N, C-alpha and C positions, 0 to 999 in steps of 0.2 A: 503494499500500500505506499501509496506516494500522500505524503502527512506534512506538507510544508507551510507557513505562513505566508500572507501576502506582503507584510510589509516591507520587505527588503526589496519588491520589484518596484516599488514607489518611493525608494531612497536613492540618492546621487553615492556613487562609489568613490573610495578613496583611490589618491593617486596610484597607480599599479595592481589595484585589485581587478581579478575577472568579472565578468558579468555575473549578477544574481542567479541565474539558473545555472551557467556553470557552476558555479560555488556551491550552489544547495548540491546538485548531484553527486560532485567529488565529497561533499560531506558526508553524501549517503553512502558511499563507497561504489558510487556508479559513476556512467561516462554519459554526460549530458553534453548538447552541443544544439546550435540552431542552423538552418539552412535558408539563405534566403533565396526564395523563388521569384521574386519580382519587387522593383522601386519603380514608380511611376506619377506623374503629377496627372489627376485626373478629376472628374467630377464626382465626389462620392456619394452612394447610395442618400436617400431622404432620412434615415434614422442616424446617418452618421454626421449630415451636414446639421443636422437639428442639435444633436449634442455638442457640435461644435460652434453652434449659433454661426452658420455662415448661410448667408444670402444664396437665393437660388443660384444655381450655374456656378457658383464661387468653386474654383478649384482646391484641391488637397494632395497633399503628398502622402501616399499607402507605401507602405512596407510589410510586403507579405513574407513569413516564414515559416517552415516547419519546423515543432521540436522535436528533438530527437532524445530519446533514453535508450542506454543501451544498444544502441543501433535501431531501434524501432520507432517509426513518428508515432507521438502521442498528442500531438495538439498542433493546431493551424491557427497561426495568429496574424490578423491584419492589422496594422497598427496606423492611422490617419491622422495628420497632423494639417492644421490650416498652411496653405502654400506661401501666405505671408510669412508665416513663421520658419517654415523648413524650406523654401524653396532654395534658397542658395547656401544651405548647409550640409553637412554630411549625411545628414536624414534623406535627401535626396539622391545619395549616391546608393548604388548597389554593392555594398560592401559594408563589413561588419562596422560597428563604432567602438571605439577601445572605451571600455568602461558602459557601455551601452548607451543607448538613446537617451534614459534617464539622468544619466550624468552630463551627457551633452546639452541638455534642456537645461539641467540646473545651471549651467555655466553660461546660458544666454539667459539667465533672469526666471525660468519658468520651472518652479520648485512646486510639488505637488501640496497644498492645502488640503485637499480633500478626494477622495476618488470615490466616485457610485458605480457599485457593480450590480446588475441587471442579469440574473441568472433563469437561465430556462433549459429544457430537455426537450428535444424533438430529433427525428429523423435523420441521418445523415443524406445529404444531397448525393449524386452519383460520383461528380468531382470531388468531394471531400472525403466519400468512402473510397474512392482509389488511390487518394494521396496518404490516407488513415489507416488502407490495408483494411478495411470493412467490408462486409456485405452493404450493399444501398439500402438505405433506409433504418441501417442499425442507430440503435440510441445514441447521440451525441449530448455533451454537457455544453450549453452555450453560453460564455459569460461574456457580456457587453460592458466594458469599463470607460466610463468616462472621467478623465482628470482635469482638475481645477487648480489655477495657480494660486497664489497668496494673494493676488490682486482681483481675484473672481474671473479668470478668464479661463474658460475652457481650451485646454490645447493638444488634448491627444483623447482620442477614440478609440479604443481597442476591441475586436470583435476576437474571442477565443474560443475554437471549437474542440473539445477535448474528448478525447477517450476516456469513457467513465470508468472501464474497468481498472482498480485498485486507486482509485482517485478520492480524495477526502481534501473537501475545501473548508478553511478555517478562517475565521474574519473575527479581529477583537472589535469591540463595542465599548463605547464610553459614555456615559452621560453628560450632557454639556447642555 
């Protein structure tokens, strides 16, 4: 079972540290990596545009990745950023970002104050099933996360499609 808190994925990394996913997998005695499938600037789907508060037709940069654990794909991750924030940065380039996107964004002044996760379960689409090695229609967990900066700007919308086997999602709550 994979049981890892979400907070490290929202916090910038110290210089020289690897990304949170690679570190978590290593700490669990496993091998984790991410494969970049695509990086593009395009008009996002309506739910992403709404989460990022983008006007109709405004572009965003999407980074599509496959998360791999011990050589097996376990998650598809599409992270979207307003083109006005990401367009001329390493976020728009099809290569890994040293320390991860969260660290780069923090260096640009976009530190997560709050993240909202919307979680659902549905059947995998045919392309998702193929990428994850599942039968079409197999159940997947979908986490739609919106990250909001300290200045109340939504700057990242991430759609995670997860293989449910062995997953345990854990979220801390605090009274405020």
